[in-house]
KEMI-641084 format. One record per residue: y, z, x of N, C-alpha, C in turn; residue in one letter. Coordinates in nm, 3 decimals, always signed. Layout:
REM KEMI-641084
((Y Z X) (Y Z X) (Y Z X) "a")
...
END
This chain:
REM KEMI-641084
((+0.443 -3.597 -3.375) (+0.556 -3.553 -3.309) (+0.547 -3.601 -3.146) "x")
((+0.661 -3.673 -3.109) (+0.651 -3.706 -2.967) (+0.747 -3.618 -2.899) "x")
((+0.695 -3.578 -2.760) (+0.767 -3.483 -2.676) (+0.840 -3.551 -2.575) "x")
((+0.953 -3.529 -2.569) (+1.093 -3.613 -2.489) (+1.032 -3.608 -2.325) "x")
((+1.090 -3.711 -2.256) (+1.093 -3.694 -2.094) (+1.136 -3.577 -2.059) "x")
((+1.260 -3.534 -2.091) (+1.344 -3.440 -2.066) (+1.251 -3.298 -2.070) "x")
((+1.177 -3.281 -2.186) (+1.107 -3.153 -2.209) (+0.995 -3.141 -2.094) "x")
((+0.943 -3.268 -2.087) (+0.809 -3.263 -1.983) (+0.849 -3.233 -1.838) "x")
((+0.990 -3.302 -1.798) (+1.026 -3.252 -1.674) (+1.074 -3.115 -1.672) "x")
((+1.129 -3.088 -1.764) (+1.167 -2.928 -1.762) (+1.031 -2.827 -1.763) "x")
((+0.922 -2.837 -1.816) (+0.832 -2.788 -1.804) (+0.745 -2.818 -1.650) "x")
((+0.747 -2.921 -1.599) (+0.711 -2.949 -1.477) (+0.791 -2.860 -1.373) "x")
((+0.910 -2.858 -1.388) (+0.997 -2.776 -1.285) (+0.980 -2.666 -1.292) "x")
((+0.959 -2.605 -1.418) (+0.940 -2.437 -1.426) (+0.803 -2.416 -1.366) "x")
((+0.700 -2.496 -1.394) (+0.562 -2.474 -1.309) (+0.579 -2.482 -1.168) "x")
((+0.658 -2.578 -1.109) (+0.692 -2.601 -0.967) (+0.754 -2.460 -0.930) "x")
((+0.847 -2.394 -0.995) (+0.921 -2.285 -0.957) (+0.816 -2.168 -0.920) "x")
((+0.745 -2.148 -1.047) (+0.642 -2.076 -1.058) (+0.546 -2.057 -0.937) "x")
((+0.511 -2.179 -0.934) (+0.397 -2.215 -0.794) (+0.462 -2.158 -0.660) "x")
((+0.603 -2.203 -0.640) (+0.662 -2.182 -0.526) (+0.692 -2.030 -0.488) "x")
((+0.716 -1.976 -0.612) (+0.719 -1.799 -0.614) (+0.607 -1.751 -0.587) "x")
((+0.485 -1.809 -0.631) (+0.360 -1.726 -0.587) (+0.334 -1.752 -0.459) "x")
((+0.333 -1.877 -0.404) (+0.333 -1.904 -0.260) (+0.397 -1.804 -0.181) "x")
((+0.553 -1.792 -0.202) (+0.623 -1.708 -0.126) (+0.588 -1.561 -0.151) "x")
((+0.533 -1.511 -0.269) (+0.490 -1.372 -0.239) (+0.373 -1.347 -0.174) "x")
((+0.283 -1.436 -0.184) (+0.163 -1.431 -0.101) (+0.193 -1.442 +0.043) "x")
((+0.254 -1.536 +0.087) (+0.311 -1.563 +0.205) (+0.367 -1.427 +0.282) "x")
((+0.488 -1.359 +0.207) (+0.542 -1.237 +0.234) (+0.425 -1.133 +0.275) "x")
((+0.345 -1.129 +0.144) (+0.238 -1.029 +0.167) (+0.131 -1.040 +0.283) "x")
((+0.132 -1.179 +0.318) (+0.027 -1.213 +0.428) (+0.107 -1.181 +0.550) "x")
((+0.222 -1.185 +0.583) (+0.293 -1.165 +0.697) (+0.305 -0.999 +0.700) "x")
((+0.309 -0.938 +0.597) (+0.327 -0.769 +0.602) (+0.193 -0.740 +0.658) "x")
((+0.054 -0.799 +0.612) (-0.074 -0.761 +0.659) (-0.097 -0.784 +0.781) "x")
((-0.043 -0.914 +0.830) (-0.061 -0.964 +0.986) (+0.020 -0.843 +1.057) "x")
((+0.141 -0.787 +1.024) (+0.218 -0.682 +1.099) (+0.128 -0.567 +1.107) "x")
((+0.027 -0.522 +0.996) (-0.050 -0.400 +1.007) (-0.161 -0.449 +1.108) "x")
((-0.221 -0.567 +1.095) (-0.332 -0.579 +1.187) (-0.274 -0.577 +1.335) "x")
((-0.144 -0.620 +1.354) (-0.101 -0.605 +1.491) (-0.086 -0.449 +1.543) "x")
((-0.067 -0.371 +1.446) (-0.061 -0.237 +1.484) (-0.199 -0.141 +1.503) "x")
((-0.288 -0.225 +1.496) (-0.411 -0.186 +1.482) (-0.476 -0.225 +1.625) "x")
((-0.536 -0.127 +1.693) (-0.604 -0.137 +1.834) (-0.716 -0.256 +1.807) "x")
((-0.688 -0.354 +1.900) (-0.765 -0.478 +1.898) (-0.920 -0.432 +1.907) "x")
((-0.953 -0.334 +1.978) (-1.084 -0.295 +2.003) (-1.163 -0.218 +1.881) "x")
((-1.077 -0.190 +1.779) (-1.135 -0.138 +1.665) (-1.109 -0.226 +1.520) "x")
((-1.059 -0.341 +1.557) (-1.047 -0.419 +1.432) (-1.139 -0.547 +1.427) "x")
((-1.244 -0.530 +1.469) (-1.326 -0.645 +1.483) (-1.371 -0.718 +1.363) "x")
((-1.367 -0.634 +1.236) (-1.405 -0.685 +1.098) (-1.287 -0.754 +1.070) "x")
((-1.152 -0.716 +1.076) (-1.041 -0.773 +1.031) (-1.010 -0.906 +1.126) "x")
((-1.047 -0.898 +1.245) (-1.026 -1.005 +1.355) (-1.098 -1.139 +1.296) "x")
((-1.207 -1.116 +1.229) (-1.269 -1.209 +1.188) (-1.239 -1.286 +1.053) "x")
((-1.196 -1.167 +0.986) (-1.154 -1.213 +0.843) (-1.013 -1.232 +0.805) "x")
((-0.936 -1.169 +0.880) (-0.768 -1.151 +0.844) (-0.722 -1.279 +0.944) "x")
((-0.705 -1.382 +0.884) (-0.670 -1.489 +0.929) (-0.594 -1.595 +0.850) "x")
((-0.496 -1.673 +0.916) (-0.426 -1.744 +0.826) (-0.506 -1.876 +0.765) "x")
((-0.624 -1.893 +0.832) (-0.705 -1.992 +0.758) (-0.772 -1.941 +0.638) "x")
((-0.766 -1.823 +0.593) (-0.809 -1.768 +0.497) (-0.698 -1.709 +0.382) "x")
((-0.740 -1.743 +0.268) (-0.633 -1.677 +0.160) (-0.634 -1.549 +0.167) "x")
((-0.532 -1.487 +0.161) (-0.510 -1.333 +0.208) (-0.570 -1.266 +0.093) "x")
((-0.603 -1.308 -0.041) (-0.664 -1.236 -0.148) (-0.840 -1.250 -0.141) "x")
((-0.854 -1.306 -0.024) (-0.995 -1.331 +0.008) (-1.026 -1.245 +0.137) "x")
((-0.933 -1.164 +0.180) (-0.950 -1.103 +0.297) (-1.035 -0.967 +0.267) "x")
((-1.091 -0.916 +0.359) (-1.201 -0.787 +0.346) (-1.056 -0.652 +0.307) "x")
((-1.113 -0.596 +0.205) (-1.009 -0.472 +0.170) (-0.861 -0.488 +0.079) "x")
((-0.865 -0.637 +0.036) (-0.753 -0.685 -0.021) (-0.787 -0.714 -0.170) "x")
((-0.731 -0.645 -0.276) (-0.748 -0.703 -0.405) (-0.624 -0.765 -0.461) "x")
((-0.640 -0.881 -0.507) (-0.533 -0.947 -0.593) (-0.554 -0.936 -0.743) "x")
((-0.416 -0.962 -0.813) (-0.446 -0.984 -0.947) (-0.316 -1.048 -1.000) "x")
((-0.310 -1.082 -1.123) (-0.191 -1.146 -1.214) (-0.189 -1.266 -1.180) "x")
((-0.072 -1.320 -1.242) (-0.034 -1.472 -1.217) (+0.167 -1.448 -1.225) "x")
((+0.188 -1.479 -1.113) (+0.136 -1.512 -1.002) (+0.030 -1.418 -0.933) "x")
((-0.041 -1.444 -0.841) (-0.123 -1.365 -0.755) (-0.042 -1.255 -0.663) "x")
((-0.068 -1.128 -0.690) (+0.000 -1.036 -0.609) (-0.106 -0.943 -0.547) "x")
((-0.085 -0.898 -0.424) (-0.179 -0.789 -0.379) (-0.150 -0.667 -0.467) "x")
((-0.257 -0.608 -0.507) (-0.234 -0.475 -0.590) (-0.288 -0.365 -0.502) "x")
((-0.399 -0.379 -0.424) (-0.482 -0.292 -0.348) (-0.523 -0.324 -0.207) "x")
((-0.480 -0.199 -0.113) (-0.525 -0.217 +0.000) (-0.607 -0.114 +0.048) "x")
((-0.768 -0.145 +0.082) (-0.835 -0.058 +0.107) (-0.920 -0.065 +0.224) "x")
((-0.873 -0.008 +0.342) (-0.950 -0.009 +0.464) (-1.007 +0.117 +0.499) "x")
((-1.060 +0.179 +0.422) (-1.117 +0.337 +0.443) (-1.235 +0.315 +0.492) "x")
((-1.280 +0.405 +0.603) (-1.395 +0.416 +0.660) (-1.433 +0.294 +0.768) "x")
((-1.330 +0.240 +0.807) (-1.383 +0.119 +0.914) (-1.345 +0.160 +1.054) "x")
((-1.338 +0.272 +1.078) (-1.322 +0.301 +1.233) (-1.203 +0.246 +1.273) "x")
((-1.071 +0.214 +1.223) (-0.969 +0.164 +1.280) (-0.869 +0.257 +1.346) "x")
((-0.818 +0.220 +1.481) (-0.742 +0.310 +1.518) (-0.587 +0.224 +1.532) "x")
((-0.478 +0.303 +1.532) (-0.359 +0.237 +1.528) (-0.245 +0.342 +1.464) "x")
((-0.153 +0.247 +1.423) (-0.038 +0.301 +1.342) (+0.015 +0.228 +1.222) "x")
((+0.054 +0.290 +1.126) (+0.109 +0.222 +0.996) (+0.230 +0.168 +1.015) "x")
((+0.258 +0.046 +1.006) (+0.399 +0.003 +1.032) (+0.489 +0.011 +0.910) "x")
((+0.619 +0.010 +0.954) (+0.700 +0.044 +0.807) (+0.703 -0.072 +0.712) "x")
((+0.660 -0.208 +0.768) (+0.629 -0.315 +0.688) (+0.546 -0.307 +0.565) "x")
((+0.459 -0.205 +0.559) (+0.372 -0.179 +0.456) (+0.453 -0.169 +0.323) "x")
((+0.585 -0.131 +0.331) (+0.678 -0.098 +0.226) (+0.714 -0.232 +0.147) "x")
((+0.658 -0.357 +0.194) (+0.724 -0.471 +0.147) (+0.616 -0.536 +0.055) "x")
((+0.509 -0.461 +0.046) (+0.381 -0.511 -0.052) (+0.428 -0.443 -0.193) "x")
((+0.522 -0.507 -0.253) (+0.603 -0.457 -0.377) (+0.517 -0.451 -0.489) "x")
((+0.397 -0.507 -0.515) (+0.302 -0.484 -0.620) (+0.183 -0.396 -0.581) "x")
((+0.185 -0.325 -0.476) (+0.065 -0.257 -0.434) (+0.058 -0.141 -0.503) "x")
((-0.060 -0.085 -0.583) (-0.099 +0.006 -0.678) (-0.174 +0.095 -0.579) "x")
((-0.241 +0.063 -0.501) (-0.340 +0.158 -0.435) (-0.330 +0.135 -0.297) "x")
((-0.336 +0.229 -0.193) (-0.340 +0.244 -0.051) (-0.447 +0.318 -0.021) "x")
((-0.551 +0.272 +0.044) (-0.672 +0.384 +0.107) (-0.704 +0.366 +0.228) "x")
((-0.651 +0.420 +0.333) (-0.669 +0.413 +0.471) (-0.720 +0.534 +0.535) "x")
((-0.802 +0.603 +0.438) (-0.878 +0.709 +0.482) (-0.998 +0.700 +0.566) "x")
((-1.043 +0.816 +0.635) (-1.152 +0.819 +0.744) (-1.135 +0.692 +0.828) "x")
((-1.020 +0.684 +0.900) (-0.983 +0.606 +1.031) (-0.906 +0.693 +1.127) "x")
((-0.877 +0.628 +1.223) (-0.780 +0.709 +1.335) (-0.636 +0.660 +1.337) "x")
((-0.577 +0.647 +1.208) (-0.439 +0.603 +1.217) (-0.365 +0.736 +1.271) "x")
((-0.281 +0.687 +1.369) (-0.174 +0.826 +1.419) (-0.072 +0.781 +1.396) "x")
((+0.027 +0.881 +1.438) (+0.181 +0.866 +1.422) (+0.217 +0.943 +1.279) "x")
((+0.350 +0.875 +1.234) (+0.386 +0.930 +1.117) (+0.364 +0.825 +1.013) "x")
((+0.370 +0.902 +0.893) (+0.387 +0.800 +0.784) (+0.519 +0.743 +0.751) "x")
((+0.512 +0.598 +0.750) (+0.657 +0.524 +0.743) (+0.723 +0.564 +0.606) "x")
((+0.848 +0.582 +0.612) (+0.949 +0.624 +0.501) (+0.918 +0.511 +0.401) "x")
((+0.906 +0.408 +0.444) (+0.931 +0.272 +0.362) (+0.812 +0.272 +0.233) "x")
((+0.699 +0.374 +0.272) (+0.611 +0.394 +0.150) (+0.677 +0.412 +0.021) "x")
((+0.793 +0.477 +0.059) (+0.876 +0.527 -0.077) (+0.923 +0.404 -0.160) "x")
((+0.931 +0.265 -0.105) (+0.974 +0.160 -0.150) (+0.879 +0.088 -0.251) "x")
((+0.752 +0.157 -0.257) (+0.627 +0.089 -0.339) (+0.661 +0.156 -0.482) "x")
((+0.723 +0.075 -0.557) (+0.751 +0.149 -0.702) (+0.619 +0.145 -0.801) "x")
((+0.517 +0.048 -0.750) (+0.394 +0.045 -0.831) (+0.287 +0.129 -0.780) "x")
((+0.318 +0.183 -0.672) (+0.206 +0.286 -0.620) (+0.164 +0.388 -0.702) "x")
((+0.033 +0.380 -0.734) (-0.047 +0.497 -0.803) (-0.143 +0.575 -0.731) "x")
((-0.190 +0.527 -0.624) (-0.278 +0.624 -0.570) (-0.238 +0.596 -0.413) "x")
((-0.244 +0.696 -0.344) (-0.236 +0.708 -0.194) (-0.321 +0.785 -0.121) "x")
((-0.415 +0.737 -0.049) (-0.504 +0.808 +0.035) (-0.500 +0.783 +0.177) "x")
((-0.452 +0.892 +0.251) (-0.445 +0.874 +0.384) (-0.526 +1.004 +0.462) "x")
((-0.621 +1.055 +0.398) (-0.711 +1.155 +0.447) (-0.784 +1.125 +0.573) "x")
((-0.824 +1.227 +0.656) (-0.898 +1.210 +0.762) (-0.846 +1.105 +0.886) "x")
((-0.744 +1.122 +0.898) (-0.663 +1.033 +0.996) (-0.635 +1.133 +1.133) "x")
((-0.539 +1.053 +1.204) (-0.461 +1.147 +1.280) (-0.312 +1.159 +1.274) "x")
((-0.274 +1.169 +1.163) (-0.113 +1.132 +1.144) (-0.070 +1.278 +1.135) "x")
((+0.064 +1.269 +1.175) (+0.148 +1.411 +1.211) (+0.285 +1.400 +1.161) "x")
((+0.346 +1.498 +1.175) (+0.479 +1.498 +1.154) (+0.525 +1.537 +1.011) "x")
((+0.640 +1.488 +0.943) (+0.676 +1.534 +0.802) (+0.635 +1.419 +0.728) "x")
((+0.606 +1.459 +0.586) (+0.550 +1.379 +0.489) (+0.687 +1.318 +0.447) "x")
((+0.721 +1.180 +0.432) (+0.865 +1.144 +0.386) (+0.885 +1.171 +0.255) "x")
((+1.002 +1.216 +0.227) (+1.030 +1.265 +0.110) (+1.044 +1.140 +0.018) "x")
((+1.062 +1.019 +0.057) (+1.066 +0.910 -0.001) (+0.955 +0.868 -0.102) "x")
((+0.838 +0.923 -0.049) (+0.728 +0.928 -0.131) (+0.743 +0.972 -0.283) "x")
((+0.833 +1.065 -0.301) (+0.863 +1.127 -0.438) (+0.934 +1.004 -0.515) "x")
((+0.971 +0.906 -0.451) (+1.037 +0.790 -0.524) (+0.931 +0.685 -0.591) "x")
((+0.814 +0.717 -0.564) (+0.701 +0.630 -0.617) (+0.659 +0.709 -0.777) "x")
((+0.723 +0.686 -0.864) (+0.721 +0.759 -0.987) (+0.598 +0.723 -1.069) "x")
((+0.524 +0.626 -1.016) (+0.398 +0.592 -1.088) (+0.273 +0.669 -1.023) "x")
((+0.312 +0.741 -0.910) (+0.206 +0.791 -0.826) (+0.114 +0.899 -0.898) "x")
((-0.021 +0.861 -0.901) (-0.088 +0.996 -0.980) (-0.190 +1.054 -0.887) "x")
((-0.230 +0.985 -0.776) (-0.337 +1.071 -0.678) (-0.272 +1.048 -0.551) "x")
((-0.293 +1.142 -0.483) (-0.234 +1.167 -0.315) (-0.337 +1.257 -0.253) "x")
((-0.390 +1.194 -0.141) (-0.451 +1.293 -0.057) (-0.418 +1.278 +0.090) "x")
((-0.359 +1.383 +0.158) (-0.295 +1.345 +0.289) (-0.415 +1.470 +0.376) "x")
((-0.539 +1.523 +0.336) (-0.590 +1.617 +0.385) (-0.644 +1.577 +0.527) "x")
((-0.673 +1.676 +0.611) (-0.725 +1.650 +0.760) (-0.657 +1.551 +0.838) "x")
((-0.520 +1.587 +0.817) (-0.405 +1.525 +0.928) (-0.344 +1.656 +0.977) "x")
((-0.228 +1.602 +1.029) (-0.161 +1.717 +1.094) (-0.013 +1.702 +1.028) "x")
((+0.002 +1.726 +0.901) (+0.129 +1.670 +0.827) (+0.190 +1.796 +0.752) "x")
((+0.336 +1.806 +0.738) (+0.394 +1.901 +0.672) (+0.497 +1.830 +0.602) "x")
((+0.547 +1.888 +0.484) (+0.628 +1.839 +0.426) (+0.668 +1.899 +0.273) "x")
((+0.773 +1.883 +0.207) (+0.800 +1.894 +0.076) (+0.813 +1.757 -0.016) "x")
((+0.741 +1.752 -0.105) (+0.777 +1.634 -0.219) (+0.842 +1.675 -0.338) "x")
((+0.913 +1.593 -0.396) (+0.990 +1.609 -0.502) (+0.926 +1.504 -0.601) "x")
((+0.888 +1.580 -0.717) (+0.812 +1.469 -0.827) (+0.903 +1.492 -0.951) "x")
((+0.911 +1.401 -1.054) (+0.942 +1.422 -1.194) (+0.871 +1.530 -1.261) "x")
((+0.921 +1.615 -1.347) (+0.840 +1.732 -1.399) (+0.738 +1.663 -1.481) "x")
((+0.770 +1.519 -1.522) (+0.665 +1.475 -1.616) (+0.573 +1.387 -1.554) "x")
((+0.601 +1.387 -1.402) (+0.483 +1.293 -1.329) (+0.367 +1.397 -1.268) "x")
((+0.239 +1.409 -1.354) (+0.145 +1.477 -1.316) (+0.077 +1.409 -1.172) "x")
((+0.060 +1.480 -1.077) (-0.003 +1.421 -0.941) (-0.123 +1.492 -0.921) "x")
((-0.229 +1.436 -0.898) (-0.369 +1.489 -0.829) (-0.367 +1.494 -0.705) "x")
((-0.357 +1.615 -0.637) (-0.352 +1.607 -0.484) (-0.487 +1.631 -0.427) "x")
((-0.508 +1.586 -0.314) (-0.637 +1.593 -0.251) (-0.691 +1.724 -0.226) "x")
((-0.818 +1.765 -0.209) (-0.913 +1.890 -0.208) (-0.814 +1.987 -0.124) "x")
((-0.761 +1.953 -0.006) (-0.710 +2.065 +0.047) (-0.559 +2.101 +0.000) "x")
((-0.504 +2.003 -0.075) (-0.373 +2.026 -0.130) (-0.363 +2.084 -0.271) "x")
((-0.489 +2.115 -0.330) (-0.493 +2.153 -0.457) (-0.446 +2.271 -0.492) "x")
((-0.446 +2.355 -0.403) (-0.392 +2.500 -0.403) (-0.249 +2.497 -0.428) "x")
((-0.183 +2.373 -0.391) (-0.037 +2.378 -0.405) (-0.001 +2.256 -0.530) "x")
((-0.100 +2.250 -0.621) (-0.067 +2.170 -0.733) (+0.063 +2.204 -0.798) "x")
((+0.137 +2.074 -0.816) (+0.280 +2.079 -0.840) (+0.306 +2.153 -0.995) "x")
((+0.416 +2.241 -1.000) (+0.441 +2.291 -1.126) (+0.592 +2.265 -1.147) "x")
((+0.628 +2.157 -1.191) (+0.766 +2.123 -1.216) (+0.833 +2.019 -1.105) "x")
((+0.899 +2.054 -1.030) (+0.965 +1.924 -0.958) (+0.918 +1.924 -0.812) "x")
((+0.854 +2.013 -0.761) (+0.850 +2.055 -0.603) (+0.702 +2.075 -0.543) "x")
((+0.667 +2.014 -0.458) (+0.562 +2.038 -0.402) (+0.558 +2.039 -0.257) "x")
((+0.535 +2.188 -0.225) (+0.511 +2.213 -0.080) (+0.380 +2.229 -0.044) "x")
((+0.362 +2.191 +0.096) (+0.214 +2.186 +0.147) (+0.217 +2.158 +0.314) "x")
((+0.111 +2.219 +0.354) (+0.084 +2.154 +0.503) (-0.039 +2.105 +0.486) "x")
((-0.071 +1.998 +0.536) (-0.203 +1.946 +0.528) (-0.243 +1.941 +0.697) "x")
((-0.302 +2.038 +0.742) (-0.370 +2.061 +0.864) (-0.490 +2.004 +0.881) "x")
((-0.533 +2.004 +1.027) (-0.665 +1.932 +1.044) (-0.776 +2.058 +0.999) "x")
((-0.902 +1.988 +0.957) (-0.995 +2.115 +0.906) (-0.976 +2.177 +0.806) "x")
END
């Protein structure tokens, strides 16, 4: 059986579109992570300065896990790196992100509301930082969220989750385990 020229051309075009889509996704993700790097105090980002560069594929960066075809960033783990800075709103652009672990650092300021845009997010660990203010209610939009830890920050807020969405809260929040649709807590220092 002979495959026609038009069929081969069609397959080549589809492959090219898939390839360009992959490059675009990782390019967007790389830009977002570079924005995060720009919000980190240069004196504390030593390990990122050497590894998070445009000369290296974003999937090979420290703290980054990629998966799937096309490749997407599914995990951001910068825990225990002694980083200081703020979490930029751009982080909400990492649309395939399933895990964020920025715990045991010195991130300060407020949690960006854009985290609520991360529809695939399953685990969010922000414990032991210097975050303050209201926990954005938009985090309740993360319908796949299973684990959440904001302990040892200076945060307050109420999150609304689906009654069918069990969420495991960090150790200092467990006394406020959700029953139904509402979680109220204060995650203070200590």
